[in-house]
N, C-alpha and C positions, 0 to 999 in steps of 0.2 A: 561640141561647140567650139568654133574656131575663134580665138581671141587675137588673131593677128590682122592688123589693118595698117597699110602703109600709105604714105602720101604719094599721090600719083606721079609727081615730078621728081621728088628727092629720094623716094624709096625708104625714108625713115619711118619708124613706127609712129603712129598718131598719138598725140597726148591723151586723147580720150581713152584709148585702149590702155595706156600705161596707168591712167587714173583708175580705170575699172579693175585692173589686175591688182593694184595696190590696195584698193578698197576691199576686194575679196580676200586678200591676204590678211588685212587688218581684222576683218570679220571672223576669219578662221582663228586668229590669235585670241580674239575676245572670247570666242566660244570655248577654246581650250582653257583659258584662264578661268572662265565661269565654271567649268567642270572640275578644275583642280581645287578651287577654294573650299568647297564642302569636304573634300577628301582630307585636305590639310587641317581643317577645323576639327574633323573627327579624330585625326591622329593626335592633335594637341590635347583634345579633351580626354582621350584615353591615357595619354602620358600624365596628365594632371591627376587622374584617378589612380595612378601608380601602375597601370598596365604597360607592359613592355611589348613592343611589336615583334613580329618575327615568329619563326617556328620554335616550339618548345624543344629543349634538348632531349634527345632520346636516352641519354644517360642521366638519370635523375640525381639529385643531390645525395640521396641515400646510397645510390649505387656508385656514385663517383668515388667515395672513400675506398670502397672495395676495389674498384678499378685501379685507383692510384697505388694502392698497396700491392696489388698483383703486378702492376707494371714495374715496380721497383724490384720485385723478385725475378720476373721474366719479362724483359722489354720487347716481347714479340707482340706487335700491335694486331697483327692478323689473328693470332691465337686468342688474344683477349676479346677481339670482336666476335669470333666464333663462340667463345665461352659465354659471353653476355648477350649474344644474339642482337648485336647492333653493328652498324657500319664501322669501317676502319676510321673514317673521318670523325665519327662520334667519339671514338676512343682518343684520337689525336686531340680533339677539343677538350676532353676531360683531363688529359695529362699534358696539356700544352706547355706549362711551365717546367715540366720535368724533361722535356725533349732536349737532346744535345744542342740543337740549333737555337734554342731559346737563350737569349741574353738579357740580363737584368741591366737596365739603364740607371746609372747613378748620376743624378743631375749635379751633384757637388763636384764630381771629377771632371776636369777640363778635357775636352776632346783632344786626341793626339794630333800634332801638326803633321800633315801629309806633305811629302815632297812635291814640289811644283816643277814640271818639265815644260819649258818654253820652246816653241818652234819659231825661231826668228829667221827671216830671210837673210841671205848672205851679205848684202850691202849694209844692212842695219847692224848686223853682228860685227862686220869689219869696222864700222864707225864706232861702235861701243867699245871695241877692243882698243882703239886708238885714244879714247877719251879717258881722263882720270876719273876713276870710280871709287866708291867706298869699298872696303874689303868684303862686306856682306854682298853687295851688288856684284862685285867681281866674281865671287864664288858662285852665285846663281848664274851669271853669264857663262862661266866655264862649264856648267852642266847642260847648257842648251845645245840643241841640234841646229846647226846652221853654219 
């Protein structure tokens, strides 16, 4: 089906065609929303019952303690995966907080201040160097590239 129709003199798309395309798009969005609503209702009902969505972990809670203890003795994830007949990803999930890249976030500790590097064009830098600035502002300006 061809949805293009142009005015014979101006060559612009006709308003009726624009309207029809917009109406079809709105009908498609409505259909999509009508399909999604029961899905989300089902997910919310399952969550209210205490069911958690997603795949069950292949390393059960009973097996996780043994995996964690074995990881502390020998941190070879591949060897643990072979020994427990699960994937390496399952082992990583079970020992996630023991991995070296895991960091514990302490919300009471303030975040460290990171240095700021400004890239200021030359004329602005020249102007700022000629102006009287506070010592802290002057220190930042001296660190800029420009």
